[in-house]
C-alpha positions in Angstrom: -125.6 22.4 -16.4 -125.3 23.0 -19.9 -122.7 24.8 -21.7 -123.1 25.5 -25.4 -120.5 24.4 -28.1 -120.1 28.4 -28.6 -119.1 28.8 -25.1 -116.6 25.7 -24.9 -115.2 26.7 -28.0 -113.7 30.1 -27.0 -112.8 28.4 -23.6 -110.5 26.4 -25.8 -109.1 29.3 -27.5 -108.8 31.8 -24.0 -107.2 28.4 -22.8 -105.0 28.2 -25.7 -104.2 32.2 -25.5 -102.8 31.7 -21.9 -101.5 28.6 -22.3 -99.0 30.1 -25.1 -97.8 33.4 -22.3 -97.2 30.6 -19.4 -100.1 31.7 -17.8 -103.4 29.6 -15.8 -106.6 30.9 -17.5 -108.1 30.1 -14.1 -107.0 32.6 -12.6 -108.1 35.1 -15.1 -111.4 34.1 -15.1 -111.2 34.3 -11.5 -110.3 37.7 -12.0 -113.1 38.4 -14.6 -115.6 37.2 -12.1 -114.9 40.0 -9.6 -114.4 42.8 -12.0 -117.1 45.5 -12.6 -118.9 46.6 -15.8 -116.9 48.7 -17.2 -118.6 52.4 -17.2 -118.5 54.7 -20.1 -117.3 57.6 -17.9 -115.0 55.3 -16.5 -113.6 54.6 -19.8 -112.6 57.7 -20.9 -112.2 59.6 -17.7 -114.5 61.8 -18.2 -114.4 63.4 -15.0 -110.0 63.9 -15.6 -110.9 65.2 -19.6 -113.5 68.1 -17.7 -111.4 69.2 -15.2 -108.3 69.9 -17.7 -109.5 73.3 -18.6 -107.9 76.1 -16.2 -108.3 79.4 -17.0 -105.9 82.0 -15.4 -108.0 84.9 -15.6 -111.9 85.5 -14.6 -113.3 86.4 -17.6 -115.6 83.5 -19.5 -114.4 83.2 -22.8 -110.8 81.8 -21.9 -112.6 78.8 -20.5 -113.9 78.2 -24.8 -110.3 78.8 -25.6 -108.4 76.9 -23.8 -111.2 73.7 -24.8 -111.3 74.1 -28.7 -107.1 73.7 -28.5 -107.1 70.5 -26.4 -110.3 69.8 -29.4 -107.2 70.5 -31.3 -105.0 68.4 -29.8 -107.2 65.3 -29.9 -107.8 65.9 -33.3 -104.3 66.6 -34.2 -104.2 62.6 -32.2 -106.2 61.1 -34.8 -104.0 62.3 -37.7 -101.0 61.3 -36.4 -102.0 57.8 -35.2 -103.5 57.2 -39.0 -100.0 58.5 -40.2 -98.3 55.9 -37.9 -100.2 53.0 -39.4 -99.2 54.1 -42.6 -95.8 54.7 -42.1 -94.6 51.6 -39.5 -93.5 49.7 -41.4 -93.9 50.6 -44.6 -98.3 49.1 -44.4 -99.0 52.1 -46.8 -96.7 50.9 -49.6 -97.7 47.3 -49.1 -101.5 48.2 -49.1 -102.6 50.6 -51.7 -106.3 49.8 -50.2 -104.9 51.0 -46.4 -103.4 53.9 -47.6 -106.3 55.7 -49.5 -108.5 54.2 -45.7 -106.3 55.6 -43.9 -105.9 59.3 -45.3 -109.4 58.9 -46.1 -109.6 59.4 -42.5 -107.3 61.7 -42.0 -109.2 63.9 -44.8 -112.1 63.7 -42.0 -110.3 64.6 -39.2 -108.5 68.2 -40.9 -112.7 68.5 -42.0 -113.9 68.5 -38.6 -111.0 71.1 -37.6 -111.5 73.3 -40.5 -115.3 73.6 -40.2 -115.2 73.9 -36.2 -112.6 76.7 -36.2 -115.6 79.3 -36.4 -115.5 78.6 -32.3 -112.4 81.0 -32.8 -113.3 83.1 -35.1 -117.1 84.3 -34.0 -117.1 82.3 -30.5 -115.6 84.8 -28.6 -115.7 88.2 -27.5 -112.7 90.6 -29.0 -112.6 92.6 -25.9 -112.6 89.8 -23.3 -109.8 87.8 -25.6 -107.7 90.5 -26.3 -107.1 90.7 -22.2 -106.9 87.7 -21.4 -104.4 86.9 -23.9 -102.0 88.9 -23.3 -101.9 86.9 -19.2 -100.9 83.9 -21.3 -97.8 85.5 -22.6 -95.0 83.9 -24.0 -97.7 80.7 -24.5 -98.6 80.6 -28.3 -100.7 77.9 -30.4 -97.6 78.4 -32.7 -96.1 75.5 -29.8 -98.3 72.9 -30.6 -95.2 70.2 -30.7 -97.8 67.7 -32.7 -99.1 70.0 -35.5 -94.9 69.9 -36.6 -95.2 66.3 -36.5 -97.8 65.7 -38.6 -95.6 67.9 -40.9 -92.5 65.9 -40.8 -94.6 62.8 -41.1 -96.6 63.9 -44.1 -93.3 64.6 -46.3 -89.5 65.2 -47.2 -88.1 67.9 -44.8 -87.2 69.7 -47.8 -90.6 70.5 -48.3 -90.7 72.3 -45.2 -87.6 74.9 -45.8 -88.7 78.0 -45.6 -89.0 78.9 -49.5 -86.1 81.3 -50.0 -83.6 78.5 -49.2 -85.5 75.5 -50.6 -83.4 75.9 -54.0 -80.1 76.1 -52.1 -81.1 73.3 -49.5 -82.3 71.0 -52.3 -79.8 68.3 -52.3 -79.0 69.1 -48.7 -79.1 65.1 -46.8 -78.5 67.1 -43.2 -81.1 66.4 -41.4 -80.2 68.7 -38.7 -79.8 71.8 -41.5 -82.7 71.1 -42.9 -84.5 71.6 -39.7 -82.3 74.4 -38.6 -84.6 76.0 -41.6 -87.9 74.9 -41.5 -90.2 77.3 -42.3 -92.4 78.2 -39.3 -89.3 79.4 -37.0 -89.4 82.7 -39.3 -92.7 83.0 -37.7 -91.3 83.4 -34.2 -88.6 85.9 -34.7 -88.9 89.8 -33.5 -89.6 92.2 -36.2 -87.3 94.8 -35.1 -84.0 92.5 -34.7 -85.0 89.3 -36.5 -84.4 87.6 -32.9 -86.1 84.5 -32.1 -88.6 84.7 -29.3 -88.6 83.4 -26.2 -91.9 81.7 -27.6 -89.4 79.9 -29.9 -86.4 79.5 -27.8 -89.0 77.3 -25.4 -90.4 75.4 -28.0 -87.3 74.2 -29.4 -86.0 73.5 -25.9 -89.1 70.9 -25.1 -89.2 69.0 -28.2 -85.7 69.7 -31.2 -84.5 66.9 -29.9 -88.0 64.8 -29.9 -88.4 66.8 -33.4 -85.1 65.6 -35.0 -85.6 62.0 -33.8 -88.4 61.8 -35.2 -87.5 63.5 -38.8 -85.0 60.8 -39.1 -87.5 58.2 -38.4 -89.7 59.1 -40.8 -87.1 60.0 -43.3 -87.8 56.9 -45.5 -91.2 56.1 -44.6 -93.4 59.5 -44.7 -96.5 59.6 -46.2 -94.8 61.0 -49.3 -92.4 58.4 -49.3 -94.9 55.8 -48.8 -96.8 56.9 -51.6 -94.0 57.3 -54.4 -93.6 53.4 -53.4 -97.1 53.0 -54.8 -96.6 54.8 -57.5 -93.7 53.6 -58.6 -95.4 50.0 -58.7 -97.9 51.0 -60.6 -100.9 51.2 -58.1 -101.7 54.4 -57.4 -104.7 55.8 -58.6 -107.4 59.2 -59.7 -109.0 58.1 -56.0 -105.6 58.6 -54.0 -104.1 61.3 -55.3 -106.9 63.6 -55.1 -107.3 62.1 -51.6 -103.6 63.5 -51.6 -104.3 66.3 -53.0 -107.2 67.2 -50.6 -105.1 66.9 -47.7 -102.8 68.9 -48.4 -104.7 71.6 -49.7 -106.3 71.4 -46.0 -103.5 71.5 -43.6 -101.3 73.7 -46.4 -104.2 76.7 -47.1 -107.5 76.4 -45.3 -106.2 75.2 -41.8 -103.6 78.0 -42.0 -106.4 80.4 -43.9 -108.7 79.6 -40.2 -106.2 80.8 -37.9 -105.6 83.9 -39.9 -108.5 85.2 -40.6 -109.1 84.5 -36.3 -106.0 86.9 -35.6 -106.9 89.9 -38.3 -110.2 89.8 -36.2 -109.3 89.9 -32.9 -105.6 91.2 -33.4 -106.2 93.6 -36.6 -104.7 97.4 -35.6 -104.4 96.3 -32.4 -101.2 98.2 -30.4 -100.0 94.8 -29.3 -101.1 92.8 -32.4 -97.1 90.5 -32.2 -97.5 90.3 -28.3 -100.7 89.2 -27.9 -100.2 86.0 -30.6 -97.3 85.4 -28.3 -94.2 86.5 -29.9 -95.3 84.9 -33.7 -95.7 87.7 -36.7 -98.7 85.8 -37.8 -99.0 88.7 -40.7 -95.9 86.8 -42.7 -95.7 83.8 -40.7 -100.5 82.7 -41.0 -100.8 83.3 -45.2 -100.1 80.4 -47.3 -98.7 82.4 -50.3 -95.6 83.5 -48.1 -94.7 80.0 -47.0 -95.6 78.1 -50.5 -96.0 75.1 -48.0 -96.9 71.7 -49.5 -96.9 67.9 -48.7 -97.1 66.3 -52.4 -95.3 69.1 -55.1 -95.7 66.4 -57.4 -99.8 65.9 -57.4 -100.1 69.4 -58.9 -99.5 71.6 -62.1 -97.2 73.8 -62.9 -99.4 76.8 -61.9 -100.8 75.6 -58.8 -97.4 75.1 -57.8 -97.0 79.2 -58.9 -100.1 80.5 -57.8 -100.1 78.3 -54.1 -102.1 80.3 -51.7 -102.6 83.0 -53.6 -106.4 82.0 -55.2 -108.4 79.4 -53.7 -108.7 77.0 -55.9 -111.2 74.7 -55.9 -110.0 71.4 -54.1 -109.5 68.3 -55.6 
């Protein structure tokens, strides 16, 4: 039996690969002979994926609610994957073109997220939502750890501190102190007493240590830090700047505004409007103009910073 030079070459490469690991290629080839063909449904674990929805009530729209939040978390995973590619081993600052490509991908994921949010805004019956949502307390989308990880990986912690504390803590290098004053913690406090809600207590108990480790790890290599290194080296261009501004706009204006629009539709004027979000004070927490969170503040003009979230100016 004749064997082509191409096949011989590939066998030689495989033999070298396994030899370098102290392995016998023949054994792996035997295994390959008996391995079944890969199937699409097995590769993506389709049966498992389609059985991850476990409604707590009999309302049909609850399944939509679960599915959409699971889809959102998968998109967050895509964003975090791209951020990791940029930040680990300072890869982004060493390769500006790679940095731009990964930011472009991140913006594509944000596009998909914001465009798909109509599912939440118009895709459920209001009366059903208000009933099944109360069966899910104190759980809340506020408890999305991946979203908080995206923020930590994107910028310096001081840029995530609540607006009225940012000036006082500007020179702080205490990671624990900065984490204690993150803007989103105000979003899950009781209106009357100012105490932490159960939603926030649960969230901190599960993820606070992980957030602290991530903050320390990314202190010198978050997206913003990577960009500043590229800028200092004279390798930042308009395309890069505009892509980062687009990222900023989508994450910190468009995305929270989508949530605000949904909350207004389902919760506004309802006597249980706070409790139906797991205790989050959405009227104060969701509007971007209250938080003024920006990942890349040096890229914006003073006027844009002053009006951040007040006016929806054109995306850069």
